[in-house]
N, C-alpha and C positions, 0 to 999 in steps of 0.2 A: 841375300839382301837384308839390310838393317831397317827396322821400323824407325820412323822419325815422327815426333809429335812437337807441338808448339808450346812455348811458355814465354813469359815475359817478366821483366824486372823493371819497375818504374821508380826505384829508390833514387834519391838524389846522390850525385857523385861530386866529390870535392876535388878530384884530380883533373888535370888538364885534358882537353879534348872537346869535341863538339857536343857530346852527349846524345847524339842521334840514336844510338843503340838502346837508350833507356826508355824510349817511347814506342818500341815495337815488340811484337811477339816473335820469338825466334824458333828455328827448327833445331831440335835436340834429339839424340838417340833415345828411343822409348825406354830401353832397359836402364840407361843411365838416369833418365828423368824419374823413373819409379824409385830407384835407389836414392836419389837426391831428396825426393819428397819424404821418404821414410827416415833417412838418416840425417837430413839437413846438410848434405855435402854439396859443393858447387858442381855445376855442369858447364860444358863448353858447347856453344852453338856452332852451327856450320860457319858462321861469319867470324868466329873467334871470340865472341863475347863470353866471359866467364862470370857466373853469378850463382847464388843459391835461390832456386825458384820458390816463389810464394804468392804470385799474383795470378789472376784469371786471364789467360791469353786471349780469350774470346773478346775482350774489351779493347784490343789494340790491333792495328794493322800489322801485317806480316813484314818483317825486315826485308827490304829489297835485296840485300846481299845474300841472305839466307835463301830467299826465293830463287834467285838466279843460280846459286850454287846447287841447290836441290834439283833444279831443272837440268843443269849440266850433268849432275851425277846419276840421276835416276830416270831421266826422260830422253837421254841421248840416243840417237839411232844406232843400231848395231852395225858394225862394218862388215 
């Protein structure tokens, strides 16, 4: 099982879209997050958002899509 931690990006976007992903903390693989913080490389959240982490995720609500996917992936009952 892979560890997942939260991070958030609140930078303004100029591309089209509703921008909802920019105000949430997202679930990201812990190893990839550590690498991104050290090297400044982008990460991919469970919901598909791609960004370079640099904000405190504790200040933002969890992305509803990430939260739902995490629940489905890691809390699903075994068959």
